[in-house]
DOLUM-382259 format. One record per residue (C-alpha): x, y, z. Coordinates in steps of 0.1 Angstrom, whole numbers, padded with zeros to 4 digits, always signed. Example, Ala and Ser with C-alpha at 12.3 -4.5 7.8 and 13.67 -1.06 7.14 Angstrom:
+0123-0045+0078 +0137-0011+0071 
//
This chain:
+1191+0744+0656 +1181+0763+0689 +1184+0794+0675 +1159+0788+0646 +1137+0771+0673 +1147+0805+0696 +1136+0826+0665 +1103+0810+0656 +1091+0810+0687 +1097+0849+0692 +1078+0854+0658 +1046+0831+0676 +1050+0851+0704 +1047+0884+0681 +1019+0873+0661 +1002+0860+0695 +1010+0901+0708 +0996+0915+0677 +0967+0896+0675 +0952+0910+0711 +0946+0944+0707 +0928+0947+0742 +0896+0936+0733 +0876+0909+0745 +0842+0916+0738 +0841+0893+0710 +0848+0858+0700 +0882+0864+0681 +0892+0888+0706 +0889+0863+0736 +0903+0833+0713 +0932+0858+0713 +0936+0872+0749 +0933+0838+0762 +0966+0824+0745 +0981+0858+0744 +0971+0848+0784 +0982+0810+0782 +1017+0817+0759 +1030+0848+0761 +1023+0859+0801 +1033+0823+0812 +0996+0814+0825 +1001+0777+0819 +1030+0777+0841 +1011+0787+0870 +0980+0760+0869 +0993+0741+0895 +1019+0765+0910 +0999+0797+0927 +1025+0808+0954 +1001+0815+0973 +1006+0823+1011 +0992+0845+1041 +1011+0871+1048 +0985+0886+1078 +0950+0878+1089 +0935+0889+1059 +0963+0895+1036 +0974+0871+1015 +1000+0872+0987 +1000+0848+0950 +1015+0847+0920 +0989+0860+0888 +0956+0844+0890 +0928+0835+0863 +0895+0828+0867 +0894+0792+0877 +0917+0806+0902 +0899+0835+0915 +0867+0817+0920 +0891+0794+0950 +0899+0827+0963 +0864+0839+0967 +0853+0805+0976 +0883+0811+1007 +0864+0845+1016 +0886+0872+0998 +0867+0900+0989 +0897+0920+0968 +0924+0917+0944 +0951+0940+0944 +0970+0934+0911 +1008+0953+0915 +1009+0946+0877 +0993+0980+0866 +0965+0985+0839 +0977+0987+0803 +0950+0968+0786 +0970+0933+0783 +0954+0901+0783 +0957+0898+0815 +0944+0921+0831 +0913+0923+0807 +0905+0888+0814 +0911+0893+0858 +0888+0925+0855 +0857+0903+0840 +0863+0873+0864 +0863+0898+0890 +0833+0912+0881 +0814+0878+0876 +0826+0865+0910 +0817+0900+0932 +0853+0908+0937 +0870+0940+0938 +0896+0944+0918 +0921+0970+0926 +0955+0983+0904 +0986+0997+0913 +1020+0995+0892 +1049+0987+0913 +1085+0975+0898 +1105+0946+0900 +1142+0952+0886 +1140+0988+0891 +1130+1009+0923 +1094+1025+0924 +1091+1061+0923 +1083+1072+0962 +1048+1081+0951 +1041+1048+0936 +1050+1037+0970 +1033+1062+0992 +1000+1058+0975 +1005+1014+0978 +1010+1022+1012 +0980+1043+1018 +0959+1015+0998 +0969+0990+1027 +0951+1013+1047 +0916+1010+1029 +0916+0979+1012 +0886+0955+1023 +0898+0921+1035 +0903+0899+1028 +0926+0902+1003 +0952+0888+0982 +0978+0910+0966 +0996+0894+0931 +1024+0904+0906 +1031+0884+0874 +1051+0854+0892 +1041+0864+0930 +1083+0866+0935 +1098+0902+0939 +1069+0927+0934 +1048+0912+0956 +1074+0904+0978 +1084+0935+0991 +1047+0947+0987 +1042+0924+1015 +1071+0932+1032 +1057+0967+1035 +1021+0954+1040 +1035+0938+1071 +1060+0968+1086 +1031+0997+1078 +1003+0982+1090 +1010+0950+1111 +1038+0970+1128 +1062+0939+1121 +1098+0939+1125 +1123+0940+1094 +1131+0903+1102 +1101+0893+1095 +1094+0920+1067 +1122+0905+1052 +1109+0870+1051 +1087+0884+1023 +1115+0886+1001 +1131+0848+1001 +1143+0820+0974 +1107+0797+0986 +1089+0825+0968 +1113+0824+0939 +1128+0859+0952 +1170+0856+0947 +1192+0887+0961 +1217+0874+0934 +1195+0888+0909 +1188+0920+0898 +1154+0922+0915 +1178+0922+0949 +1173+0962+0944 +1144+0957+0961 +1167+0941+0993 +1188+0967+0991 +1159+0993+0993 +1152+0975+1029 +1193+0972+1038 +1190+1012+1030 +1158+1016+1054 +1177+0998+1082 +1204+1013+1079 +1192+1049+1078 +1170+1045+1106 +1191+1022+1129 +1198+1056+1150 +1166+1076+1141 +1142+1049+1139 +1112+1063+1117 +1080+1049+1107 +1083+1029+1067 +1062+1060+1051 +1079+1091+1068 +1113+1072+1055 +1099+1068+1023 +1083+1101+1023 +1113+1119+1034 +1144+1102+1031 +1139+1075+1006 +1166+1077+0976 +1167+1053+0949 +1196+1065+0932 +1214+1063+0960 +1203+1026+0969 +1204+1019+0933 +1241+1028+0932 +1248+1012+0965 +1232+0978+0949 +1251+0979+0916 +1286+0982+0937 +1279+0955+0962 +1270+0931+0926 +1308+0942+0917 +1321+0932+0946 +1308+0900+0948 +1319+0890+0913 
//
């Protein structure tokens, strides 16, 4: 019975994905985008759960907002929305872009990863974005847990000059981030930064540009998970 329910649900998801072609300019396209956003992207779970938190003065974090929440963010003073999910013509991006335009918000899109380590160029571009972004701003991914957590940690280190202990708080179970999960590789990245700069301190940007080694960090993370089993 459970297998049948799962199979039917997966079939519905496939039909919704096939129905949305990235165009929301027609009634049919908007209808397909709305339901794709609600069901496939799990927007219905985020109606009351926002994961909203102030990272620092002028900087906030949350999960993926819908149009109504974007209006609330604007009303509380937010000027810029930083999406960490990238632009792939998805329903969430199309609807968010439309809502931001209507509300007078600036939408900026960067793509970083949650269960894998981002490339140095992507992280350096994010740090550069933090230097120029108009505040107040809110950054988000899908759930506001992993990608948003590491981005918030990097913001604190790069912009606020925070301690590593303060930055680590952005990767916490209160935001639905769990070090024991696959996204714990993000914690491993901060561990590597700490170990590598303990006797030779350097700013996070310089470390990412010169010493950040995703392959070595990934190997250390796998070894740690293996030992904990």
